[in-house]
C-alpha positions, 0 to 999 in steps of 0.5 A: 474690288473684290465685289467687282470682281465677283460679278465681273464673269470670268473671262475664257482663257485662250487656250480652254478652246484647242484643249477642249476640240482636242478632246471633243473630237477623235478624229482631230487627235488621230490626224494630229498625231499622225501629222506630228509623228510624220514631221519628226520621224521625217525630219529625223530621217532628213538630217541623218540622210543630209548629214551622210550625203555632206560627210560622203560629198566631202570627202569624196572630193577631200579625195580627189583634192588630194590626189590632184594636189599631190599629181600637181605638185610632184610634177611642179618640183619634177619641172623646176629640178629640170630648169638651171634656174642658177644665175637666173635675175628673174625665177618669178617668172618662171614661177608664173608660167607654172602657175598658170600651166596648173592653173589652165590645166584644172577642169572638171569636178577638180577645178582650182587655182594657184597661188605663189607664195615668195618671201613677201612676194605672192604670185597668183593664177586665176581670180582668186584672191591671196586672201583665200588662204587662212593664215594658219596655213600659211604658217604651218606650210613655212615651217612643213614639207608634208600636204597640207589641207583646210577648209576656207573661204574663196575670196574673189578679186572681182568681188563676187560673193565669197562660196566654201572651199579647200584650201592645199599647200606645200612647199617647192624647193628651186635648185640655186634659188630656196624655198617657195610656198605653193596653194592650191584652192579649190571652191566647192560650188559644185557640191554646193549645189548637189547637196542643194539639190538634194536637200530640195528634194528631201523637203519635196518629198517629205513635205508630200509624204506628210501630206499623203500620211495625213490624208491617210490617216484621215480616211483611216479614222473616217472608217472607224469614227463612222461607225462608232458615230453610228452607234452613238447616235443609235444609242441616244435615239434609244435612250429618247424612246426609238424602240425600233432605230437599229443600225446597219450591218455591213460586213464581218469585221468588229464594226459590223459585230458592234453594229449587230450587238447594238442592234441585238440589245436595243432589240432586249431591251425593247422587249423588256421595256414593252414587258414592263411597260405592259405590267405597270398598265396592269398595275395602274389599271388595278390600282385605279380599279380597285380604288373605284370599286372599294369606294361603293362598299365603302359608301355602305359601311361609311353609312353604317358606322355613322348610324351607331357612332351616332347612337354611341351614348347608348353602347357600353364603353367597349361598344363606343369606343369600338364605334370611334376607332371604326370612324376614325380609320374609315376616315383614314381609309377614306383618304387613302383612297382618295390619294391611290385615285389621286395617283392613279390620274397621275400615272394615267397622264390625265392631271390636268391644271385650272390655272389662275393668278394667286398670291401665294401668300393666301394659300399659305395663310389658308394652309397654316389656318386650317392646321392650326389646331393640329399645329396646337395640340402638337405644341408646335408654333407656325411662324410665317415671314412672306415679306412681299407679294408671290404672285405666280400663274398656278392650280391653287388647289394643288398648291395648296395641297403640297403646302397642307402635306409639308406643312403636316408631314412638319408638325409631325415630326416638329418634336414640337419646335417651331416650324418657319413657313418662307415665302420669297420671290424674285422675277422668274419665280416664287419659292416657299420653305417649311422649316422645321427642327425636328428629328430631321433625315440622313442626307441621302435620303434627301430623294427617298423622302418623296418615294411612294410609301416610304419612312425613315423609321417605320417601327416610330410612332406616328401622331397623325394617320398619314397614307404615305403618299402625301409627298408623293402626290405632292412631288406630282402635283410640283412637276405638273406646274414644272416646278421643284420639290426639294428637300434638305435634312440632317437628324436632329437638326430638322429638315426644310422642304421647298417648293419653287414654281414659275411665275408664268404658266407654263415658264422655267425654273431656273433658280430658287429665290430661297436657298436649299440649305436653312439660313438658320444653318449659316454662320454669321461675321465675326464681330470686329476686334482690333480693327480686323474683321473676321468673316468665315466662309458661310457654310453649315454648322452641320456635317459636311455639306453634299454636292445637292446641298451646294448647288441650286439644281432641280430635282430628279423626276420620280418615274410613275412606277417608282413616284417620289413621296410618302411620309419620312 
């Protein structure tokens, strides 16, 4: 299960796309922020407006209902007091006429229906059902003389959909007959229509305002973002080497000042880069010219030195030793001139590859054989691990020079301990690693070791007289193959240099068959104890690895003015 989960690529979570889109687009953030804020403000404003409007409409309706009901009750009581119903066997007839009279008199915004209750008998005038009167209102009117009001649902006898309304009730007294309950039912149909119209107006107005505000935010964001994007494109163009590109300056606002500042910065950068390029060309020309000019006197001096060296047996011991030292230093001086000429070719961009299909194991074998005497004198054992062919289209002369520099460097700093040379290949690349167990270097010096004439300890005596340009030339050769040349080291734990080149000429290296951290520093799994396999993390046993140790990324190619490469 763990193997399958490791090989299966993780699924992209759905919420990452909108989050990435949010952080990648400034106009989108501005527009959505304005849209969200506008919706929130309009919702709160519409809610408060509708609440105040509803409160105002209902308060006005209650005042109108109270006034209308009180007038109707007073008028009804006066009519009943003036009528002589003593001994009338059918007072309900008079009450029905009274209810119809008041129901017909209602109209306009205060239209209502009348219901009169006497004992278990109910007299209605209109289309309202007695079920419109709440039970709590009946119970309170039965024991109170005050005018009582309560919200209700107006139910019609023709099964029309019930509507919200107000029920008002009070008691009536008929002389010589008894007490009756009179109810007024006011439907709120008109008020509900008014509130619905107001709600529709608020929603439509809010939607239009949200759209307009969003559109305005988009215009503002465009006015701000377009110059920023232009500045970004100008900066990217400058970084790509197009130093003549400039931004258009329009107006005198902050954006225009930004464009003017960008143009001024571009002009200054162009001046500085032009000066540096001129200085670099002069420097490279000087190195090339000096190297070539020194060839002629060096040849003359070498001829004279060889004559003296061949006749050293006839000299006294001091003169003979001086002749030997002269010959050795001339060899070193000639090697330095050769390296300087090679560096000048790289700086001038005239170095080319002579590509052929080569098995890199053969190149390793030639280099190991050529340095066998040096390794033997230093007490180092060179062990080659090349289980499979490593065939690639390379310039074998340059690859041999890279490996010779790496192996000589390992012998010099290996402190007489064994040196491992590993060759491995995959479908896209071939890698060669040279591992020594000598003095090593600090983790932060992994790129400095390729600087020209750089040494980790200049005061340390060296057994081999190098020019200080070997690793610099090796890096240039690796870059010429579009390959990688990386270094790993720790003080007292040795170092490992890894060369990775593509199998096909002109190919791109995306990963290396060999790890950057030496394999001998990886902790193996612990033995099985009591049926439990304990497998610690595969981490080096040295100091904490840096991010460059964990990743398998190509090294940063050095500039010609500060090319990587030197002895440690």
